[in-house]
C-alpha positions as CSV (number, residue, x, y, z in Angstrom):
1,M,24.4,18.8,8.4
2,Q,25.5,19.4,4.8
3,P,23.4,18.0,1.9
4,N,24.8,15.1,0.0
5,Q,27.3,15.9,-2.9
6,F,25.2,14.0,-5.5
7,S,24.7,15.6,-8.9
8,L,21.1,16.4,-9.7
9,E,20.8,13.6,-12.2
10,T,22.2,11.0,-9.7
11,A,19.8,12.3,-7.0
12,Q,16.8,12.1,-9.4
13,R,17.8,8.5,-10.4
14,L,18.1,7.4,-6.8
15,A,14.8,9.1,-5.8
16,E,13.0,7.3,-8.6
17,K,14.7,3.9,-7.8
18,L,14.3,4.1,-4.1
19,N,10.8,5.6,-4.4
20,M,11.8,8.6,-2.1
21,P,11.3,12.3,-2.6
22,L,14.3,14.2,-4.0
23,E,14.6,16.3,-0.7
24,H,14.9,13.0,1.3
25,I,17.7,11.8,-0.9
26,M,19.6,14.9,-0.6
27,H,19.5,15.0,3.3
28,T,19.6,11.3,4.1
29,P,23.1,10.1,5.3
30,P,25.0,8.4,2.5
31,H,25.3,5.1,4.6
32,V,21.5,4.9,4.9
33,I,21.1,5.4,1.0
34,M,23.8,2.7,0.4
35,A,21.9,0.3,2.7
36,K,18.5,1.1,0.9
37,I,20.3,0.3,-2.5
38,A,21.7,-2.9,-1.1
39,E,18.3,-4.0,0.1
40,L,16.6,-3.1,-3.3
41,E,19.3,-5.1,-5.2
42,K,18.9,-8.0,-2.8
43,K,15.0,-8.0,-3.5
44,Q,15.7,-7.8,-7.2
45,E,18.2,-10.7,-7.2
46,N,15.8,-12.9,-5.2
47,T,13.0,-12.0,-7.7
48,A,15.2,-13.0,-10.6
49,N,16.3,-16.2,-8.9
50,E,12.6,-17.3,-8.4
51,K,12.0,-16.9,-12.1
């Protein structure tokens, strides 16, 4: 399996935002990363709506 084609900067931001090691970001399938991002955004949206 080929690593994701993210730039280093993008991979670092994703790793920080998703609280995942950089190595996992580079080798996790893109659809899984997108699902995690959607889940994180949904949590943030729910938190913002509660305030």
